[in-house]
mmCIF file of the C-alpha atoms, coordinates in Angstrom:
data_MODEL
# 
_entry.id   MODEL 
# 
loop_
_atom_site.group_PDB 
_atom_site.id 
_atom_site.type_symbol 
_atom_site.label_atom_id 
_atom_site.label_alt_id 
_atom_site.label_comp_id 
_atom_site.label_asym_id 
_atom_site.label_entity_id 
_atom_site.label_seq_id 
_atom_site.pdbx_PDB_ins_code 
_atom_site.Cartn_x 
_atom_site.Cartn_y 
_atom_site.Cartn_z 
_atom_site.occupancy 
_atom_site.B_iso_or_equiv 
_atom_site.pdbx_formal_charge 
_atom_site.auth_seq_id 
_atom_site.auth_comp_id 
_atom_site.auth_asym_id 
_atom_site.auth_atom_id 
_atom_site.pdbx_PDB_model_num 
ATOM 1   C CA . MET A 1 1   ? -18.596 24.333  -40.526 1.00 0.00 ? 1   MET A CA 1 
ATOM 2   C CA . ILE A 1 2   ? -15.043 23.384  -40.418 1.00 0.00 ? 2   ILE A CA 1 
ATOM 3   C CA . ALA A 1 3   ? -13.517 22.358  -43.745 1.00 0.00 ? 3   ALA A CA 1 
ATOM 4   C CA . LEU A 1 4   ? -12.121 18.983  -44.321 1.00 0.00 ? 4   LEU A CA 1 
ATOM 5   C CA . SER A 1 5   ? -8.575  20.288  -45.286 1.00 0.00 ? 5   SER A CA 1 
ATOM 6   C CA . ASP A 1 6   ? -8.579  21.886  -41.635 1.00 0.00 ? 6   ASP A CA 1 
ATOM 7   C CA . PHE A 1 7   ? -8.986  18.367  -40.106 1.00 0.00 ? 7   PHE A CA 1 
ATOM 8   C CA . LEU A 1 8   ? -6.387  16.950  -42.520 1.00 0.00 ? 8   LEU A CA 1 
ATOM 9   C CA . ILE A 1 9   ? -3.670  19.670  -41.743 1.00 0.00 ? 9   ILE A CA 1 
ATOM 10  C CA . ILE A 1 10  ? -4.142  19.026  -37.978 1.00 0.00 ? 10  ILE A CA 1 
ATOM 11  C CA . SER A 1 11  ? -3.925  14.966  -38.500 1.00 0.00 ? 11  SER A CA 1 
ATOM 12  C CA . ALA A 1 12  ? -0.751  15.539  -40.666 1.00 0.00 ? 12  ALA A CA 1 
ATOM 13  C CA . ALA A 1 13  ? 0.805   17.697  -38.019 1.00 0.00 ? 13  ALA A CA 1 
ATOM 14  C CA . LEU A 1 14  ? -0.125  15.064  -35.233 1.00 0.00 ? 14  LEU A CA 1 
ATOM 15  C CA . PHE A 1 15  ? 1.206   12.390  -37.441 1.00 0.00 ? 15  PHE A CA 1 
ATOM 16  C CA . CYS A 1 16  ? 4.657   14.237  -37.897 1.00 0.00 ? 16  CYS A CA 1 
ATOM 17  C CA . ILE A 1 17  ? 5.089   15.117  -34.154 1.00 0.00 ? 17  ILE A CA 1 
ATOM 18  C CA . GLY A 1 18  ? 4.482   11.264  -33.247 1.00 0.00 ? 18  GLY A CA 1 
ATOM 19  C CA . LEU A 1 19  ? 6.897   10.119  -36.249 1.00 0.00 ? 19  LEU A CA 1 
ATOM 20  C CA . TYR A 1 20  ? 9.601   12.665  -34.827 1.00 0.00 ? 20  TYR A CA 1 
ATOM 21  C CA . MET A 1 21  ? 8.926   11.283  -31.247 1.00 0.00 ? 21  MET A CA 1 
ATOM 22  C CA . ILE A 1 22  ? 9.611   7.814   -32.482 1.00 0.00 ? 22  ILE A CA 1 
ATOM 23  C CA . VAL A 1 23  ? 12.774  8.795   -34.699 1.00 0.00 ? 23  VAL A CA 1 
ATOM 24  C CA . SER A 1 24  ? 14.290  10.596  -31.702 1.00 0.00 ? 24  SER A CA 1 
ATOM 25  C CA . LYS A 1 25  ? 13.746  7.935   -29.443 1.00 0.00 ? 25  LYS A CA 1 
ATOM 26  C CA . ARG A 1 26  ? 14.906  9.016   -25.889 1.00 0.00 ? 26  ARG A CA 1 
ATOM 27  C CA . ASN A 1 27  ? 12.852  6.371   -24.039 1.00 0.00 ? 27  ASN A CA 1 
ATOM 28  C CA . ALA A 1 28  ? 10.323  3.779   -24.341 1.00 0.00 ? 28  ALA A CA 1 
ATOM 29  C CA . ILE A 1 29  ? 7.445   5.959   -23.031 1.00 0.00 ? 29  ILE A CA 1 
ATOM 30  C CA . GLN A 1 30  ? 8.157   8.456   -25.363 1.00 0.00 ? 30  GLN A CA 1 
ATOM 31  C CA . ILE A 1 31  ? 8.141   6.174   -28.250 1.00 0.00 ? 31  ILE A CA 1 
ATOM 32  C CA . LEU A 1 32  ? 4.922   5.082   -27.057 1.00 0.00 ? 32  LEU A CA 1 
ATOM 33  C CA . ILE A 1 33  ? 3.649   8.283   -26.793 1.00 0.00 ? 33  ILE A CA 1 
ATOM 34  C CA . GLY A 1 34  ? 4.557   8.846   -30.607 1.00 0.00 ? 34  GLY A CA 1 
ATOM 35  C CA . ILE A 1 35  ? 2.756   5.774   -31.572 1.00 0.00 ? 35  ILE A CA 1 
ATOM 36  C CA . GLU A 1 36  ? -0.262  6.992   -29.819 1.00 0.00 ? 36  GLU A CA 1 
ATOM 37  C CA . LEU A 1 37  ? -0.174  10.450  -31.447 1.00 0.00 ? 37  LEU A CA 1 
ATOM 38  C CA . MET A 1 38  ? 0.258   8.759   -35.005 1.00 0.00 ? 38  MET A CA 1 
ATOM 39  C CA . LEU A 1 39  ? -2.992  6.459   -34.286 1.00 0.00 ? 39  LEU A CA 1 
ATOM 40  C CA . ASN A 1 40  ? -4.716  9.553   -33.031 1.00 0.00 ? 40  ASN A CA 1 
ATOM 41  C CA . ALA A 1 41  ? -3.999  11.164  -36.329 1.00 0.00 ? 41  ALA A CA 1 
ATOM 42  C CA . GLY A 1 42  ? -5.536  8.196   -38.198 1.00 0.00 ? 42  GLY A CA 1 
ATOM 43  C CA . ILE A 1 43  ? -8.644  8.358   -35.764 1.00 0.00 ? 43  ILE A CA 1 
ATOM 44  C CA . LEU A 1 44  ? -8.929  11.903  -36.771 1.00 0.00 ? 44  LEU A CA 1 
ATOM 45  C CA . ASN A 1 45  ? -8.741  11.161  -40.270 1.00 0.00 ? 45  ASN A CA 1 
ATOM 46  C CA . LEU A 1 46  ? -11.595 8.424   -39.843 1.00 0.00 ? 46  LEU A CA 1 
ATOM 47  C CA . VAL A 1 47  ? -13.913 11.014  -37.827 1.00 0.00 ? 47  VAL A CA 1 
ATOM 48  C CA . ALA A 1 48  ? -13.357 13.811  -40.311 1.00 0.00 ? 48  ALA A CA 1 
ATOM 49  C CA . PHE A 1 49  ? -14.141 11.832  -43.455 1.00 0.00 ? 49  PHE A CA 1 
ATOM 50  C CA . GLY A 1 50  ? -17.287 10.107  -41.467 1.00 0.00 ? 50  GLY A CA 1 
ATOM 51  C CA . MET A 1 51  ? -18.521 13.593  -40.699 1.00 0.00 ? 51  MET A CA 1 
ATOM 52  C CA . TYR A 1 52  ? -18.498 14.622  -44.317 1.00 0.00 ? 52  TYR A CA 1 
ATOM 53  C CA . ASP A 1 53  ? -20.221 11.389  -45.207 1.00 0.00 ? 53  ASP A CA 1 
ATOM 54  C CA . ARG A 1 54  ? -23.778 12.074  -44.610 1.00 0.00 ? 54  ARG A CA 1 
ATOM 55  C CA . VAL A 1 55  ? -24.851 8.272   -45.679 1.00 0.00 ? 55  VAL A CA 1 
ATOM 56  C CA . ASP A 1 56  ? -23.959 6.486   -42.774 1.00 0.00 ? 56  ASP A CA 1 
ATOM 57  C CA . ASN A 1 57  ? -21.713 6.548   -39.509 1.00 0.00 ? 57  ASN A CA 1 
ATOM 58  C CA . SER A 1 58  ? -18.987 4.055   -40.707 1.00 0.00 ? 58  SER A CA 1 
ATOM 59  C CA . GLY A 1 59  ? -16.260 6.441   -40.092 1.00 0.00 ? 59  GLY A CA 1 
ATOM 60  C CA . GLN A 1 60  ? -17.336 7.024   -36.388 1.00 0.00 ? 60  GLN A CA 1 
ATOM 61  C CA . ILE A 1 61  ? -17.611 3.304   -35.926 1.00 0.00 ? 61  ILE A CA 1 
ATOM 62  C CA . PHE A 1 62  ? -14.327 2.534   -37.426 1.00 0.00 ? 62  PHE A CA 1 
ATOM 63  C CA . ALA A 1 63  ? -12.794 5.301   -35.094 1.00 0.00 ? 63  ALA A CA 1 
ATOM 64  C CA . LEU A 1 64  ? -14.287 3.698   -32.199 1.00 0.00 ? 64  LEU A CA 1 
ATOM 65  C CA . PHE A 1 65  ? -12.711 0.364   -32.839 1.00 0.00 ? 65  PHE A CA 1 
ATOM 66  C CA . ALA A 1 66  ? -9.406  2.038   -33.493 1.00 0.00 ? 66  ALA A CA 1 
ATOM 67  C CA . ILE A 1 67  ? -9.490  3.899   -29.791 1.00 0.00 ? 67  ILE A CA 1 
ATOM 68  C CA . VAL A 1 68  ? -10.599 0.396   -28.301 1.00 0.00 ? 68  VAL A CA 1 
ATOM 69  C CA . LEU A 1 69  ? -7.510  -1.289  -30.134 1.00 0.00 ? 69  LEU A CA 1 
ATOM 70  C CA . ALA A 1 70  ? -5.303  1.560   -29.309 1.00 0.00 ? 70  ALA A CA 1 
ATOM 71  C CA . ALA A 1 71  ? -6.201  1.364   -25.826 1.00 0.00 ? 71  ALA A CA 1 
ATOM 72  C CA . ALA A 1 72  ? -5.376  -2.316  -25.577 1.00 0.00 ? 72  ALA A CA 1 
ATOM 73  C CA . THR A 1 73  ? -1.946  -2.064  -27.315 1.00 0.00 ? 73  THR A CA 1 
ATOM 74  C CA . THR A 1 74  ? -1.158  0.743   -24.677 1.00 0.00 ? 74  THR A CA 1 
ATOM 75  C CA . ALA A 1 75  ? -1.777  -1.592  -21.883 1.00 0.00 ? 75  ALA A CA 1 
ATOM 76  C CA . VAL A 1 76  ? 0.132   -4.384  -23.384 1.00 0.00 ? 76  VAL A CA 1 
ATOM 77  C CA . ALA A 1 77  ? 3.137   -1.950  -24.272 1.00 0.00 ? 77  ALA A CA 1 
ATOM 78  C CA . LEU A 1 78  ? 3.118   -0.540  -20.635 1.00 0.00 ? 78  LEU A CA 1 
ATOM 79  C CA . ALA A 1 79  ? 3.258   -4.029  -19.361 1.00 0.00 ? 79  ALA A CA 1 
ATOM 80  C CA . ILE A 1 80  ? 6.375   -4.728  -21.627 1.00 0.00 ? 80  ILE A CA 1 
ATOM 81  C CA . ILE A 1 81  ? 8.029   -1.445  -20.570 1.00 0.00 ? 81  ILE A CA 1 
ATOM 82  C CA . LEU A 1 82  ? 7.420   -2.180  -16.991 1.00 0.00 ? 82  LEU A CA 1 
ATOM 83  C CA . ASN A 1 83  ? 8.922   -5.863  -17.242 1.00 0.00 ? 83  ASN A CA 1 
ATOM 84  C CA . VAL A 1 84  ? 11.887  -4.443  -19.297 1.00 0.00 ? 84  VAL A CA 1 
ATOM 85  C CA . TYR A 1 85  ? 12.613  -1.732  -16.590 1.00 0.00 ? 85  TYR A CA 1 
ATOM 86  C CA . ARG A 1 86  ? 12.471  -4.384  -13.897 1.00 0.00 ? 86  ARG A CA 1 
ATOM 87  C CA . ARG A 1 87  ? 15.126  -6.480  -15.582 1.00 0.00 ? 87  ARG A CA 1 
ATOM 88  C CA . TYR A 1 88  ? 17.290  -3.872  -17.163 1.00 0.00 ? 88  TYR A CA 1 
ATOM 89  C CA . LYS A 1 89  ? 16.817  -0.806  -14.908 1.00 0.00 ? 89  LYS A CA 1 
ATOM 90  C CA . THR A 1 90  ? 16.307  1.256   -17.968 1.00 0.00 ? 90  THR A CA 1 
ATOM 91  C CA . ILE A 1 91  ? 13.720  2.467   -20.429 1.00 0.00 ? 91  ILE A CA 1 
ATOM 92  C CA . ASP A 1 92  ? 16.201  3.675   -23.164 1.00 0.00 ? 92  ASP A CA 1 
ATOM 93  C CA . PRO A 1 93  ? 15.976  1.430   -26.021 1.00 0.00 ? 93  PRO A CA 1 
ATOM 94  C CA . GLY A 1 94  ? 19.591  2.185   -27.289 1.00 0.00 ? 94  GLY A CA 1 
ATOM 95  C CA . LYS A 1 95  ? 20.806  0.832   -24.113 1.00 0.00 ? 95  LYS A CA 1 
ATOM 96  C CA . ILE A 1 96  ? 18.884  -2.407  -24.163 1.00 0.00 ? 96  ILE A CA 1 
ATOM 97  C CA . ASN A 1 97  ? 20.868  -4.449  -26.691 1.00 0.00 ? 97  ASN A CA 1 
ATOM 98  C CA . ALA A 1 98  ? 21.244  -7.644  -24.963 1.00 0.00 ? 98  ALA A CA 1 
ATOM 99  C CA . MET A 1 99  ? 17.549  -8.692  -24.953 1.00 0.00 ? 99  MET A CA 1 
ATOM 100 C CA . GLY A 1 100 ? 18.257  -12.572 -24.611 1.00 0.00 ? 100 GLY A CA 1 
ATOM 101 C CA . GLU A 1 101 ? 20.838  -12.496 -21.855 1.00 0.00 ? 101 GLU A CA 1 
# 
């Protein structure tokens, strides 16, 4: 059986990679992927802690809801990114500074 600490190390690595992608912010798609990596790290924690809790499957149930929520937010974010690209012809957040104009 895999130790809980192994799951937590992998989750921490995923979270750090996602955080680096958000901080480096080269374009909006990379920021979105970074957010997804951070969400997946949280989902991995839910599943890992749920696996070691033999009483019920609440960790897996919360992970399922988190996956559905992540899919919905990704769809909305991609729609926003497409609209921003149509208007400004770029997805670089640093170049989009006049959102109201």
